[in-house]
N, C-alpha and C positions, 0 to 999 in steps of 0.2 A: 293419139291422145285419147285417154279414157274420160268420158263425160258421164255425169250422173243426172238423172231426171227423177223428179218426185211428182206424183200425180194424186190429185184429189178426185175420188169417185164421190160425186155429190148426190148420189141416189138417196131417196128418202128411206130406203130399206136398209136396216142394219143387217150385219152378217148373221145375227141370231135368227132372223126370219127364214133363212135358208131359201129365200126366193131369188131366182136368177136376176141379174141386173143387166139391162141393155147398155147402160153407160159403161159397166164393167167390161162387157164384150168389146165395145169399141176401143176402150183403153188398152185391152190386151192385144188387139190387132196393131195398135200404134206401138206398143212395147216391142212386139216382134219386128216391126219395121225399123224401130230405133236401133235394134241390135246390129243391123246391117251397117250402121253408121258409128258403131263403137259406143253406143249409149246404153247404159243399164238403168232400168227404171223400177222404182218401188211405187206401189199403189196402196193407198189407204181409203177406207170408207169413212167419210167424215161422220156419218150417222152412228158409228161405233164409239165415238169419242164425245165426252162432255165438254164441248166448247162453249164457254160462258159468253153471254152477250156483252158487248163493249167494244171499245176502240183503243185499248192499250194492249201491250204484249203479255201482260199477266193480270188476270182479273181475280186473283186470289185463290183461296183453298179449293181444291177440286178441279181447277181449270186445266183442261187437257191441252190448251193451245200452246203454252210455252215449249213443250216437247215437239209439237208439230212444227212450230216456228223454226226450231233448230234445224229440222230436216229440210225445210224450205231454203234456209240460208246455206246449208251444206251442199245443196244441189246446184247444178249449172242451169237446169231447165225446170220450170214449173209448168205442169200440164193440168189444166182444170177441166174435168169432165162433168157435165151436168145434164140432167134431163130438162125438158121444157114443161113447166107447170103453170097453167093460167097465162101462157105467153111469156113467162119470166124464167130466169135461172131459178133453181131450187132454193128453198130457204136456207139450207145448210151451206150452199155455195155462197149465198149473199153474206152469211155470218162470217165465213172465212175471209171474204173480201173486206168486210168491216174491220176485222181484227188486224188486217195488214195496213189499215189506215195509220197505225202507229209508226210505220216506216217513214212517214212524212217528217217526223221529228227525230228519228234515229239516224243521225248523219255522222260522218267522220269529220275530222278537222278541216276538210276542204269542201264540206257541204254536200258530200255524196251520200245518198241513202244506202242503207245496208243491202238493198236489193239491186243496186246498180251493177251492171255487168251480167245480170241474170236474164235469161230469155224465157218468154212465156208463150204458151199455145193453148188452144181450146178445143174440146171435143163435145159434141152436142147430139142428143137423141130426143125424139119426140114424135107424137102422133098428130101433131098439128103444125102448120107452117109457123115459122117464127125463129128459125135458126139464125138468120141474119140479125134479127133484133137482139137475141140473146148474146150472140158473139160480140155485137157492138157494145152492149152493156158491160160485159166482162172485160173486153179489151180496154175500154176506156178506164175502168177501175184499175186494171193492172198497170197501165201506162201511168196513171196518176201516182201510183205508189212505187214507181221506179223501175218496172220491168220493161224489157225491150221486146217488141213484137216483130217477128220476121215476116217476110212475104208469104202469103197463103198459109198462115199458121192456124187454120181451122179445118177440122174434118167433122162432117155432120151427116145425119140421116133423119129425114122426117117422113112419116107415113101419110097415107091418105087422110084428109080431114074427116073427123068423126069415125075413123076406122078403128079396128081392134087389133091389127097386126103390130107387134113390137119388133124392134131391131133384133132382139134375142131370138125371135121366131123365124127369122129368115134362113132358108136352107143355103142360099148362096149370097155372098156379099156383092152388091151392085158394083159394076166397073167404075162408076163415077166416085163411089166412096173409096174404093181402092186407090184411085188416082189422088184423091184428096189426102189420104193417109200417107202416100208416098211423098207428096210435096211437103206436107207438114214435117215429116221426119227428116228429110234431107235438108230443108231450109233451116229448120230449128237447130239441128245438130251443127250445121255449118256456122251459123251466126254465134251459137254458144261457144264454139271453138275459137272464133275470132276474138270475142270479148274476153275469153279466159286468158288469152295471150296479150290483149291490149285493152286495159280498163279505160273507162271514160275519164277525161280530164276533170279535175275538180276546180274549185274556185282558186284564183290566184292568191298566193300567200303574201 
């Protein structure tokens, strides 16, 4: 079974900056691991797109979200990668989550959100402790808008508090991070395959 994953790189750096992204590096490692489980992944940098503020699926002229939304709904897996800023997910990550609030009202005739049957996972990088807090925020938001969270569906790296080393600077990937990436990929791919073959039941007709 071929599965499709779509990933948000929620770095605050646009591609035009030419600066390397630690979030992007972690997402690429997960993409490579996903391939072992028959999952092809596309990654976009949210900062490259004009995503308007709001909580609907289309906020009007110039809004880049509708096309991004299509890709989210075409995929079996949504992977959200975010750096930690001020102990929080990045602002562009939060904006994407806010736009998916519209899924609460976008249901089929049996009350199932458009996101039902889709699996979500999270990847986090930062130089301060806070990965558990950030994953908790993002997981709760994703669950609220209809995504399913597999076991151990987070991979993260955090450096020393007040330090200057970024994930992109590491010469070797820590064994613990490799273990998290492996668990994330296999558990997420497995659950996505199960839900692709057996959708959630809806409300009784």
